[in-house]
C-alpha positions in Angstrom: 95.5 121.0 124.6 97.8 118.6 126.5 100.1 118.2 123.9 101.8 121.3 124.6 103.5 119.8 127.7 107.0 118.5 127.0 108.1 117.5 130.2 106.1 114.2 131.3 106.5 111.4 133.5 106.0 108.0 132.3 102.8 107.5 133.7 101.7 110.6 132.1 102.7 110.0 129.1 100.9 106.7 128.7 97.9 108.1 130.1 97.9 111.0 127.5 98.6 108.3 124.9 95.4 106.6 125.7 93.7 109.4 125.6 94.7 110.3 122.1 93.7 106.5 121.2 90.3 107.0 122.7 89.6 110.1 120.2 91.1 108.4 117.2 88.6 105.4 118.1 86.0 107.6 118.3 83.7 108.0 115.2 82.4 111.1 116.1 85.9 112.7 115.9 86.3 111.2 112.1 86.4 114.6 110.9 89.3 115.9 113.8 91.5 112.9 113.3 93.7 114.9 111.2 93.9 117.5 114.2 94.6 114.6 117.0 97.5 113.4 114.8 98.6 116.9 114.5 98.9 117.3 117.9 100.4 113.9 118.9 103.4 114.7 116.4 103.8 118.1 118.3 104.4 116.4 121.4 106.8 114.3 119.9 108.5 117.2 118.3 108.9 118.8 121.6 110.2 115.6 123.1 112.8 115.8 119.8 111.3 112.2 118.5 111.8 113.8 114.8 111.1 110.7 112.8 107.8 109.9 115.2 106.7 113.4 114.6 106.9 113.3 110.9 105.2 109.7 110.5 102.4 111.5 112.5 102.3 114.4 110.2 101.8 112.1 107.4 99.0 110.5 109.0 97.5 114.1 109.9 98.2 114.9 105.8 95.9 111.7 104.8 93.3 111.9 107.4 92.4 115.9 106.2 89.2 116.0 104.4 87.7 119.3 104.6 90.2 121.4 106.6 92.6 123.2 104.5 94.0 125.2 107.1 94.5 122.4 109.2 96.9 120.8 106.4 98.8 123.9 106.0 100.0 123.6 109.8 100.8 120.4 109.3 103.1 121.2 106.5 104.5 123.9 108.0 105.8 121.6 110.8 107.1 119.2 108.5 109.1 122.1 107.0 110.4 123.0 110.2 111.6 119.8 111.1 113.5 119.2 107.9 114.8 122.9 107.7 116.1 123.6 111.7 116.8 120.1 113.0 117.2 117.5 110.3 119.3 120.4 107.7 117.4 118.7 104.6 116.7 121.6 102.9 115.0 120.4 99.6 112.8 118.5 101.4 112.1 121.7 103.6 111.4 123.5 100.7 108.9 121.3 99.5 107.0 121.3 102.4 107.1 125.2 102.9 106.1 125.8 99.2 102.7 123.2 100.4 102.0 125.3 103.5 101.9 128.7 100.8 99.6 126.7 98.4 97.2 125.7 101.4 97.5 128.6 103.5 95.0 131.3 103.2 96.3 134.5 101.7 94.3 136.6 104.9 96.3 134.6 107.0 98.8 136.5 109.4 101.7 134.7 109.0 101.2 133.9 105.3 103.8 136.8 104.3 106.5 135.1 106.4 105.9 131.9 105.5 105.8 132.6 101.7 109.0 134.9 101.9 110.5 131.7 103.6 109.1 129.3 101.0 110.8 131.7 98.3 114.2 131.8 99.9 114.2 128.1 100.5 113.2 127.4 97.2 116.4 129.3 95.9 118.6 127.9 98.6 117.6 124.2 97.5 118.1 124.8 94.0 122.0 126.3 94.7 122.6 123.7 97.0 121.7 121.0 94.6 123.9 122.7 92.1 126.7 122.9 94.4 126.1 119.2 95.5 126.6 117.8 91.9 129.7 120.2 91.1 131.5 118.1 94.1 130.4 114.9 93.5 131.5 115.5 89.8 134.9 116.7 91.0 135.3 113.7 93.2 134.5 111.4 90.0 137.3 113.5 88.3 139.9 112.8 90.6 139.3 109.1 90.8 141.7 106.6 88.4 139.8 105.0 85.9 139.3 101.7 87.2 137.9 103.1 90.3 135.9 105.1 88.4 134.6 102.4 86.5 133.6 100.8 89.9 132.0 103.9 91.3 130.0 104.2 88.0 128.6 100.5 88.4 127.8 100.8 91.8 125.6 104.1 90.7 123.9 102.5 87.7 123.6 99.3 89.8 121.9 101.2 92.4 119.7 102.8 89.7 118.5 99.5 88.2 117.4 98.3 91.5 115.6 101.3 92.2 113.9 101.4 88.7 112.8 97.9 89.3 111.6 98.1 93.0 109.4 100.8 91.8 108.1 98.9 89.0 107.3 95.8 91.1 105.3 98.1 93.4 103.2 99.7 90.7 103.0 96.1 89.2 101.7 95.2 93.1 99.1 98.3 93.0 97.7 97.4 89.5 97.3 93.7 90.2 95.6 94.4 94.1 93.5 96.8 92.3 92.1 94.8 89.4 92.4 91.4 91.6 92.3 88.0 89.8 91.1 87.3 86.9 88.3 85.1 87.2 86.8 82.9 83.9 83.2 82.5 83.7 82.0 79.0 85.0 79.2 76.6 83.5 76.2 76.5 85.4 75.8 73.4 87.3 73.9 70.6 85.7 70.1 70.3 87.2 69.9 67.1 89.2 67.1 64.6 88.0 64.5 64.7 91.0 64.1 60.9 91.7 60.7 61.7 93.1 58.0 63.9 92.1 57.3 67.7 93.7 53.6 66.4 94.6 53.3 62.7 95.6 50.4 60.8 93.9 47.2 59.8 94.6 46.5 56.9 96.8 43.9 55.6 94.6 44.1 55.5 90.6 41.2 55.2 89.0 41.0 53.7 85.0 40.6 56.2 82.5 37.3 55.7 80.1 37.6 55.9 76.8 35.1 59.1 75.7 31.5 58.0 74.2 31.4 58.6 70.4 28.3 61.0 70.1 24.4 59.3 69.8 22.3 59.4 67.1 18.7 60.3 66.9 17.4 58.3 69.0 19.8 57.9 71.7 21.7 55.0 70.7 25.4 55.4 69.4 25.6 54.8 65.6 29.2 53.7 65.8 31.0 51.3 67.8 34.7 51.1 68.6 36.8 48.4 66.0 36.9 46.0 68.6 33.3 45.4 69.0 32.8 44.4 65.7 31.7 41.2 64.6 32.4 38.8 61.1 29.5 38.9 58.9 29.1 35.1 57.0 26.8 35.7 53.6 25.9 32.4 52.1 24.2 31.8 48.8 20.9 29.6 48.1 20.8 26.0 48.0 23.1 23.1 49.4 25.9 24.3 47.0 26.0 27.8 47.5 29.2 29.8 48.5 29.3 31.6 51.8 32.0 33.9 52.4 33.3 36.2 55.5 33.1 40.2 55.3 33.8 42.4 58.1 36.4 40.3 60.0 37.2 41.8 63.2 39.7 43.9 64.2 42.3 43.0 66.7 41.6 44.8 70.2 44.6 47.0 71.2 46.3 46.1 74.0 45.6 48.0 77.5 47.4 50.5 78.3 50.0 49.6 81.2 48.9 51.3 84.2 51.7 53.5 86.0 52.5 52.0 89.5 53.1 54.4 92.2 56.8 54.8 93.4 57.2 53.0 96.5 60.9 54.2 96.9 59.4 58.0 97.3 58.1 59.3 101.0 56.4 62.3 101.4 55.8 63.9 104.7 52.2 63.1 104.6 52.2 59.8 103.6 53.5 56.8 104.9 55.7 53.9 103.1 53.5 51.1 102.1 54.2 48.0 103.4 55.9 45.5 101.2 54.0 42.9 99.1 
């Protein structure tokens, strides 16, 4: 690919960066973004821009979906940078070990990479032991006051690192769960001032239901307010009279519901004021 070219002018490098950006933006290359990031890292590696190359290699590892072979190449290049250029042997040993885990055993370079991985693992172990012994001997040569000061610095640095890690974990948990939302009471339904269906323009009075008619077609019952008082008198001038069947009071007329003058419907005009 074009990333194999190391001697590039500023104009060619800008054109190449634009080309890589277009490849990453194209949705058709979603499954090949790990390869694009890897080629970008190789370009920066040839230009000895190791920090940028390692960042791009990390993006390539995260973008890998269904291509373990590409991931093994990415781990291998990172291991080479840490081993040959930066001399960080523990990190180099870790990346070479990841390369062996992702690389197929049938690959031609598997045996050589596996051998280097084993050597680096043992070397990193011995290097750690030597580094620890050197640090302990350096501390033993200090005076009690200087030793206390150095130990306090180490302790403060360890406490700060632990607190930073705890804050990071808490932030991740908070972002994963989100803010707690308490259930809210449903809003009270507003009382409509006007009915959904407009009232009729003409209201007819309701007629009481008639009682059933008798055999001759004449009603045998009468409403209470239609009853009349009956006066019964005895014979003679001194006969006493009494009144029976006092008429019942007629019930008050049911108030007629007036139409709402304040309501307006699309098909009905507002009545004129009286």
